[in-house]
C-alpha positions as CSV (number, residue, x, y, z in Angstrom):
1,M,11.5,-102.1,31.4
2,L,12.7,-98.8,29.9
3,G,10.2,-96.8,32.0
4,F,11.4,-98.6,35.1
5,L,15.0,-97.8,34.4
6,L,14.2,-94.2,33.8
7,S,12.3,-94.0,37.0
8,I,15.3,-95.3,38.8
9,F,17.5,-92.7,37.0
10,S,15.1,-89.9,37.9
11,F,15.4,-90.6,41.6
12,A,19.1,-91.4,41.6
13,V,21.4,-89.3,43.9
14,C,24.1,-87.9,41.5
15,A,27.5,-86.7,42.5
16,E,30.2,-84.9,40.6
17,P,33.0,-87.1,39.5
18,P,35.8,-87.4,42.1
19,M,39.0,-85.3,41.4
20,Q,42.6,-85.8,42.4
21,P,43.9,-83.1,44.8
22,F,46.0,-81.4,42.1
23,Y,42.9,-80.8,39.9
24,A,40.5,-80.1,42.8
25,A,42.8,-77.3,43.8
26,V,43.1,-76.0,40.3
27,M,39.3,-75.9,39.9
28,K,39.2,-73.4,42.7
29,M,41.7,-71.0,41.0
30,A,40.7,-68.0,38.9
31,P,41.9,-67.9,35.3
32,E,44.1,-64.8,35.8
33,G,47.4,-64.2,34.2
34,K,49.2,-64.2,30.8
35,L,48.3,-66.7,28.1
36,G,50.5,-69.8,28.7
37,Q,51.3,-68.8,32.3
38,V,51.8,-71.9,34.5
39,I,49.8,-71.3,37.7
40,K,50.4,-74.7,39.3
41,Q,52.7,-77.7,38.6
42,E,53.8,-81.0,40.2
43,E,56.3,-83.6,39.3
44,V,55.1,-86.8,37.7
45,V,57.1,-90.1,37.8
46,T,57.7,-91.5,34.4
47,A,59.3,-94.7,33.1
48,V,60.2,-93.1,29.7
49,K,64.0,-93.3,29.5
50,G,65.8,-90.0,29.9
51,A,62.6,-88.1,30.6
52,Q,61.2,-85.9,33.4
53,A,57.6,-84.8,33.6
54,W,55.2,-82.4,35.3
55,R,51.4,-82.0,35.6
56,I,50.6,-78.3,34.9
57,A,47.7,-75.9,35.0
58,Y,48.1,-72.9,32.8
59,I,46.1,-69.9,31.4
60,S,44.4,-70.3,28.1
61,S,41.3,-68.7,26.4
62,D,38.3,-69.7,24.4
63,V,36.5,-68.8,21.2
64,T,34.6,-66.0,22.9
65,G,37.8,-64.4,24.2
66,L,37.3,-65.4,27.9
67,K,40.3,-66.6,29.9
68,T,40.2,-70.2,30.9
69,I,42.4,-72.7,32.8
70,A,43.6,-75.8,31.1
71,T,45.6,-78.7,32.6
72,G,48.1,-81.0,30.9
73,L,51.5,-82.7,30.9
74,V,55.0,-81.4,30.1
75,V,57.7,-84.0,29.3
76,A,61.3,-83.0,28.7
77,P,64.7,-84.7,28.5
78,T,66.7,-84.9,31.7
79,S,70.0,-84.1,29.9
80,P,71.3,-80.5,29.8
81,A,69.7,-78.5,27.0
82,P,71.8,-77.8,24.0
83,M,73.2,-74.3,23.3
84,G,70.2,-73.4,21.0
85,G,67.6,-74.9,23.3
86,R,65.0,-77.6,22.5
87,P,61.9,-77.4,20.2
88,V,58.5,-78.0,21.6
89,M,55.9,-80.5,20.3
90,S,52.4,-79.7,21.5
91,W,50.0,-82.7,21.4
92,G,46.2,-82.4,21.0
93,H,44.4,-85.6,22.1
94,G,41.3,-87.2,20.6
95,T,37.9,-87.7,22.2
96,T,38.0,-88.7,25.9
97,G,34.8,-87.2,27.2
98,T,33.4,-84.0,28.6
99,A,33.4,-84.5,32.4
100,Q,36.1,-82.8,34.6
101,N,37.9,-86.2,35.2
102,C,38.3,-87.0,31.5
103,G,41.6,-85.3,31.1
104,P,44.4,-87.7,30.0
105,S,46.9,-86.2,32.5
106,Q,44.7,-87.6,35.3
107,I,45.5,-91.2,34.5
108,F,47.7,-92.9,37.2
109,N,50.7,-93.3,34.8
110,P,50.0,-90.7,32.1
111,V,53.5,-90.4,30.5
112,V,53.4,-93.4,28.1
113,P,53.1,-93.9,24.4
114,L,49.5,-93.5,23.1
115,N,47.3,-96.2,24.7
116,E,43.9,-96.7,23.0
117,Y,40.8,-98.1,24.6
118,F,39.7,-100.0,21.5
119,L,43.0,-101.6,20.5
120,L,44.8,-104.7,21.9
121,G,47.0,-103.4,24.7
122,G,44.5,-100.7,25.8
123,N,44.3,-100.9,29.6
124,S,42.0,-98.0,30.6
125,W,38.5,-96.7,30.3
126,S,39.9,-93.9,28.1
127,D,42.5,-93.1,25.5
128,Y,45.6,-91.6,27.1
129,G,49.3,-91.2,26.6
130,I,51.4,-89.2,24.1
131,P,52.2,-90.6,20.6
132,A,55.9,-91.0,19.9
133,I,56.8,-89.7,23.3
134,E,59.9,-92.0,23.5
135,E,61.1,-91.0,20.1
136,F,60.6,-87.3,20.7
137,I,62.5,-87.4,24.0
138,K,65.3,-89.4,22.3
139,E,65.5,-86.7,19.7
140,G,65.8,-84.1,22.4
141,Y,62.4,-82.5,22.0
142,I,60.1,-81.2,24.7
143,V,56.5,-82.5,24.5
144,V,53.5,-80.9,26.1
145,A,50.0,-82.5,26.1
146,T,47.0,-80.4,26.9
147,D,43.9,-81.8,28.5
148,Y,41.9,-78.9,27.0
149,Q,39.8,-76.5,29.2
150,G,37.0,-78.2,31.1
151,L,38.8,-81.5,31.5
152,G,40.4,-80.8,34.9
153,G,40.7,-77.0,35.2
154,G,37.1,-76.1,35.8
155,G,34.4,-74.8,33.5
156,R,32.5,-76.8,30.9
157,H,34.5,-78.5,28.2
158,Q,34.0,-77.0,24.7
159,Y,34.2,-80.4,22.9
160,T,34.9,-80.1,19.2
161,I,35.1,-76.3,19.4
162,A,38.3,-76.5,17.3
163,T,39.1,-72.8,17.9
164,S,39.1,-73.2,21.7
165,N,40.9,-76.5,21.6
166,G,43.5,-75.1,19.2
167,M,44.1,-72.1,21.6
168,D,44.7,-74.7,24.3
169,T,47.4,-76.4,22.2
170,I,49.4,-73.2,21.5
171,N,49.1,-71.9,25.0
172,A,50.3,-75.3,26.2
173,A,53.4,-74.7,24.0
174,R,53.8,-71.3,25.7
175,A,53.5,-72.9,29.1
176,A,56.2,-75.5,28.3
177,G,58.5,-72.9,26.9
178,S,58.2,-70.7,29.9
179,M,59.3,-73.4,32.3
180,S,63.0,-72.9,33.2
181,E,63.3,-76.7,33.7
182,T,62.6,-77.5,30.0
183,G,65.3,-75.5,28.2
184,A,63.0,-74.7,25.3
185,N,63.7,-72.6,22.2
186,K,61.0,-71.0,20.1
187,K,60.6,-73.7,17.5
188,T,57.0,-75.1,18.0
189,L,55.1,-77.8,16.2
190,I,51.5,-78.8,16.9
191,Y,50.3,-82.4,16.3
192,G,46.9,-83.9,17.1
193,W,44.5,-86.7,16.4
194,S,40.7,-86.6,15.7
195,T,39.4,-83.7,17.8
196,G,43.1,-82.8,18.4
197,G,43.7,-82.9,14.6
198,G,40.9,-80.4,14.3
199,A,42.5,-78.3,16.9
200,A,45.8,-78.4,15.0
201,I,44.4,-77.2,11.7
202,A,42.2,-74.6,13.5
203,I,45.2,-73.0,15.2
204,A,47.1,-73.2,11.9
205,G,44.7,-70.6,10.6
206,M,45.0,-68.2,13.6
207,P,48.2,-66.3,12.9
208,D,47.1,-63.2,15.0
209,Y,46.5,-65.4,18.0
210,I,49.8,-67.1,17.7
211,N,51.8,-64.0,17.1
212,Q,50.3,-61.8,19.8
213,T,52.7,-60.5,22.5
214,G,52.3,-60.2,26.2
215,T,52.1,-63.9,26.7
216,A,54.2,-66.1,29.0
217,W,56.4,-67.1,26.0
218,D,56.3,-64.7,23.0
219,N,57.6,-64.9,19.5
220,L,57.0,-68.6,18.8
221,D,58.5,-69.9,15.6
222,V,55.8,-72.3,14.5
223,I,57.3,-74.8,12.0
224,G,54.4,-77.1,11.1
225,F,51.1,-78.8,12.0
226,V,50.5,-82.5,11.8
227,A,46.8,-83.6,11.8
228,L,45.9,-87.3,12.2
229,A,42.3,-87.8,10.8
230,P,41.3,-84.2,11.8
231,E,37.7,-83.7,12.8
232,D,35.7,-80.6,11.8
233,I,32.0,-81.1,11.5
234,S,31.4,-77.5,10.7
235,I,33.2,-77.8,7.4
236,L,30.2,-79.8,6.2
237,V,28.0,-76.7,6.2
238,P,26.9,-76.1,2.6
239,P,29.0,-73.5,0.8
240,G,27.6,-70.1,0.0
241,K,25.5,-67.7,2.0
242,L,24.3,-69.2,5.3
243,N,20.5,-69.0,5.6
244,Q,17.8,-71.0,7.3
245,A,17.5,-73.5,4.5
246,A,21.3,-74.2,4.5
247,A,21.3,-74.5,8.3
248,D,18.4,-77.0,8.2
249,K,20.1,-79.0,5.5
250,Y,23.3,-79.1,7.5
251,F,21.6,-80.5,10.6
252,A,19.6,-83.0,8.6
253,D,22.7,-84.2,6.7
254,S,25.0,-84.4,9.7
255,Q,22.5,-86.3,11.8
256,K,22.0,-88.8,9.0
257,M,25.8,-89.2,8.9
258,F,26.4,-89.5,12.6
259,L,23.3,-91.1,14.2
260,N,23.7,-94.6,12.8
261,N,24.8,-96.2,16.1
262,V,25.0,-95.3,19.8
263,F,28.7,-94.6,19.7
264,N,28.4,-92.0,17.0
265,F,25.2,-90.6,18.7
266,T,27.3,-90.1,21.8
267,H,29.8,-88.1,19.8
268,T,27.0,-86.0,18.3
269,A,25.4,-85.4,21.7
270,M,28.9,-84.3,23.0
271,F,29.3,-82.0,20.0
272,Y,26.0,-80.3,20.7
273,W,26.8,-80.1,24.5
274,G,30.3,-78.7,23.8
275,T,28.9,-76.1,21.4
276,Q,26.3,-75.0,24.0
277,A,29.1,-74.8,26.6
278,A,31.0,-72.4,24.4
279,F,27.8,-70.4,23.4
280,P,25.5,-70.3,26.5
281,N,22.8,-68.3,24.6
282,L,22.0,-71.6,22.8
283,K,19.7,-74.1,24.5
284,L,20.0,-77.9,24.4
285,T,16.2,-78.0,24.2
286,D,16.5,-76.5,20.8
287,L,17.8,-79.9,19.6
288,F,16.8,-82.4,22.3
289,M,13.5,-83.3,23.8
290,D,13.1,-82.1,27.4
291,E,14.0,-85.6,28.7
292,G,16.9,-85.8,26.2
293,A,18.4,-82.5,27.4
294,K,18.1,-83.6,31.0
295,V,19.7,-87.0,30.4
296,V,22.4,-85.7,28.1
297,N,23.4,-83.0,30.6
298,E,23.5,-85.5,33.5
299,I,25.5,-88.1,31.6
300,L,28.0,-85.8,29.9
301,D,28.7,-83.8,33.0
302,N,29.7,-86.9,34.9
303,K,31.1,-89.5,32.6
304,C,33.8,-90.0,30.0
305,M,33.3,-91.1,26.4
306,H,32.9,-94.8,26.6
307,A,31.0,-94.8,29.8
308,S,28.6,-92.3,28.3
309,S,28.1,-94.4,25.3
310,D,27.4,-97.5,27.4
311,T,24.9,-95.5,29.5
312,F,23.0,-94.3,26.5
313,N,22.9,-97.9,25.2
314,F,21.8,-99.3,28.6
315,L,19.0,-96.8,29.0
316,Y,17.8,-96.5,25.5
317,G,19.1,-99.4,23.4
318,S,18.4,-98.7,19.7
319,S,16.0,-95.9,20.6
320,Y,18.7,-93.3,21.5
321,A,17.6,-91.0,18.6
322,T,14.3,-90.4,20.4
323,L,16.2,-88.1,22.7
324,L,16.5,-85.6,19.8
325,K,13.7,-83.5,18.4
326,K,12.4,-84.7,15.1
327,K,12.5,-81.0,13.9
328,P,15.2,-79.1,15.7
329,S,14.7,-75.3,16.3
330,N,17.0,-72.3,16.2
331,T,19.3,-74.2,13.8
332,L,20.6,-71.0,12.1
333,A,22.0,-69.7,15.4
334,W,23.4,-73.1,16.2
335,T,25.1,-73.4,12.7
336,E,26.5,-69.9,13.1
337,A,28.0,-70.9,16.4
338,M,29.4,-74.1,15.0
339,L,31.1,-72.1,12.1
340,K,32.6,-69.6,14.6
341,G,34.0,-72.5,16.7
342,G,35.1,-74.6,13.7
343,V,38.2,-74.5,11.5
344,L,38.5,-71.2,9.7
345,S,39.3,-71.0,6.0
346,V,42.5,-69.1,6.4
347,K,46.0,-69.6,4.9
348,P,47.9,-71.7,7.5
349,L,50.8,-70.1,9.3
350,A,53.1,-73.0,8.4
351,P,52.9,-76.3,6.4
352,V,50.2,-78.7,7.4
353,Q,50.4,-82.5,6.9
354,I,47.3,-84.7,7.2
355,Y,47.3,-88.5,7.6
356,F,44.2,-90.7,7.3
357,G,42.8,-94.2,6.8
358,S,40.6,-95.2,3.9
359,K,38.2,-97.1,6.3
360,D,37.8,-94.2,8.8
361,T,34.0,-94.0,9.5
362,T,34.4,-91.9,12.7
363,V,35.9,-88.9,10.9
364,P,34.9,-89.3,7.2
365,P,37.9,-88.3,5.0
366,I,35.7,-85.8,3.1
367,M,36.1,-83.4,6.1
368,H,39.8,-82.9,5.6
369,K,39.6,-83.2,1.8
370,I,37.4,-80.1,1.8
371,Y,39.7,-78.4,4.2
372,Q,42.7,-79.1,1.9
373,E,40.8,-77.8,-1.1
374,Q,39.8,-74.6,0.6
375,V,43.1,-73.6,2.1
376,C,45.2,-74.6,-0.9
377,K,43.2,-72.1,-2.9
378,L,44.3,-69.5,-0.4
379,G,48.0,-70.3,-1.0
380,G,48.5,-72.7,1.9
381,N,50.8,-75.8,1.9
382,V,48.6,-78.8,2.9
383,G,49.7,-82.3,2.3
384,R,47.2,-85.2,2.7
385,M,48.4,-88.8,2.8
386,Q,46.2,-91.9,2.7
387,L,47.9,-94.5,4.9
388,P,48.8,-97.9,3.4
389,G,46.4,-100.7,3.9
390,E,42.8,-100.3,5.1
391,Q,43.3,-98.2,8.2
392,T,40.5,-97.1,10.5
393,H,40.2,-94.0,12.7
394,F,41.8,-95.9,15.6
395,T,44.7,-97.5,13.7
396,T,45.7,-94.2,12.1
397,P,47.9,-92.9,15.0
398,G,50.1,-96.0,15.1
399,V,50.4,-96.5,11.3
400,S,51.2,-92.9,10.6
401,R,53.9,-92.6,13.2
402,P,57.0,-93.4,11.0
403,F,55.6,-90.9,8.4
404,Y,55.0,-88.0,10.7
405,L,58.2,-88.6,12.7
406,S,60.2,-88.2,9.5
407,W,58.2,-85.1,8.4
408,I,58.6,-83.4,11.8
409,K,62.4,-84.2,11.9
410,D,62.8,-82.5,8.6
411,R,60.8,-79.4,9.8
412,V,63.0,-79.1,12.9
413,A,66.1,-79.4,10.7
414,G,64.8,-76.6,8.5
415,K,64.7,-78.7,5.3
416,P,62.9,-77.1,2.4
417,L,59.4,-78.5,1.7
418,A,57.7,-78.5,-1.7
419,N,54.1,-77.4,-1.8
420,A,52.0,-80.6,-1.2
421,C,48.7,-79.2,-2.5
422,P,47.1,-81.3,-5.3
423,K,47.9,-79.9,-8.8
424,S,44.8,-78.7,-10.5
């Protein structure tokens, strides 16, 4: 039966995913301009009270220094801006997929509170929406939500390359600030979940990138970073000097952790695909069988997260791991790339607050525990709060909302914050 299905797959006529006119036009544009420069925008109707919204395309860049185009949403109050302007909240979303049509701004009604596929009330094939959007608009904040590069703006999406994704969040803030319609001031806060949480802590450790001039909106006053269950697989690389033995151990350990079901396998395949997208000198056939590389490329180039997982399950059932080589090659170069694209161990530019659930098996809490330990030793201020009850990865955004809303409000107000690092 499997052979029959694969023979059908082999002869299928495949088409690129359909794109709405806004994104189809953006994909033909060149990534030229200042970081954060808005190169296309259109109004979006929203039912959020007191809000106005726009789809935007703007200039960003990636881990290798290349300019890129990212798309996203800007949402601002309709009331006149106060004398001092409005702060900007920049949201980094979690996993949606790797195809061009997986950007959350492409949903029919995108400006809504976070709507999750897995939870009751989820009404789409993908997670979309912006957490606490109604509360932030009521407070008088501007909210911008990037899709990340490769999810509507052309190019291949660098999934889980936290450095690139983090650049997209800060350049989104520059884009929102530069729009005369928003009435922004320079106060900026980054918040994100899962992959977006990794983006938040990655950009927190990139002060030179944030403070550079010659952008569309210079001199940002970054006041904090909120990370909900932040993902950073690269942090699991064994400490000490990176060598072949350490790289092999990293691959063996991470695959053991993330290949236990087809859902986690899909995330792993996307991680490898996204890394290769960022570092084209790497080859998927280093890690996948020839058939696996072909199938993974075809699926991830055309489908979003849950559809990809369903396709792997339909075609391979419990045999999905056979797509991978039993002994991957070139693992040292892959690990070096993953470290370069991961969260750097650098003192954060502003306080970081992490929220997580004790039952999170999608992003094991050890990831951000190690991050906290590393950057606290460097003098950073990193709080880490386990949420009440037995929260999973997918209940974390909703349960954490009252906590991060209070934390953010205090940062905007300029209230002093004690160092939240664990006392040794």
